[in-house]
N, C-alpha and C positions, 0 to 999 in steps of 0.2 A: 504494500500500500504506500502511496506517496504521502510524504509529510509536507504540509504547507506551513510556511513561516509567515503567512499573511496575518495581519491583525484585523479582525473585523470588529466593528463597534458592537455587535450583538443586538439582540432585541430586548428592549426594556419595556416594562409595563407597570405603571404605577397603579396598585390596587388599593391604595389608601392606608396601608399599614405603617404605623410608627413603630419604633423599637418596643414600646410598651405594649401596644396592642398585638404585635407579633408574639411577644413573650406570653401574653395571656392566651393567645390562640394555641400556642405550643403547650402550655400548661393544661388547658381544657382538653386538647386532643390527646395528650399523653394520658390524662385521666380516663378518657373513654377507651383508649387502647388498653390500658391496664385492667379496666373492668372486663373487657372482652377476653383478654388473655387469662384472667383469673377464672372467668366462667368456663373457658375451654379446659384449663387445668383441672378444675373441679369436676367436669364431666368425665374426663379421661381417667383421673386417679381416684375419684370418689372421695377425696379428702376435703376437709374444710379449708377453704381459701377466703374466708370472710374478711380477714385483715387486708389482703391485697385488693379485694373488691371495694372495701370501705375506703382505702386510700385513693383508689381510682375515682370513687364517687366524690370524695372531698376535693380532689384536684379538678374534676369536671365542674362541680358546682361553684367552687371558689374562683376558677378562671372565668366562668360565665358571669357570675355576679360582679366581679371586679371589672370586667369588660363593660357591662351595662352601666356601672357607676362612673366609669371614665368616659365612655363614648356618648352616653345618654341618647340612644337612638330614637327615643320617643319624643325628643324636643325638636328635632329637625328631620324632615323627610320631604321628598319630592312631591310636588303637586302635578299630577299627570295632565291637568287641564291647562297648565302654563308651559308653553313651549320654551325650550332653552336654546340659546344661540349655539350652534354646533361648531363655532370657531372657523367658519369658512369665509368670514368677512361680510356676510349679509344676513340680515334678520329674516324672520318669517313674514314680516309685513310686505317686503318686496315680492316674495313668492306669492302671497295672497293677492296682491295687486296685479301681478302678471297673470295669474290664473283667472281673475275676474275679467281681464281684458280678453283673454282667449275665449272665455264663455260668451262674451257679447258678440264676438265675431262668428262664433259657431252657430248662433241662433238667429243671425240676420236673415231676413227673407231674401230670396233670390229675385233677380229682375225677371219680369214676365217673359222676356224673349229668350232667356237662357233655360233651356230644357235639356236634360241629360238623356 
């Protein structure tokens, strides 16, 4: 296989996670994973794994509650009835005006002499 020494900028995508929210997501996800693993071990071995399951539940609930306390998702949310500017340099008002112009031309009566 050929080795390329080119440096590419890569693809970046901002999903809105800060280091704190990323840490809380990892905490909650680890708790859920620990609960699933504890359940699997309990099914296979038949032994009590209540402590592992309880630790996972505490991590899941703790991470989720801390995220809600920090992010407060119930205070800001998008209103689907209000269009947002897509960052293309033009607002929705221009598109609406252009669409209205097209509609008026589409419904104009044709001249009497022009038959198809």
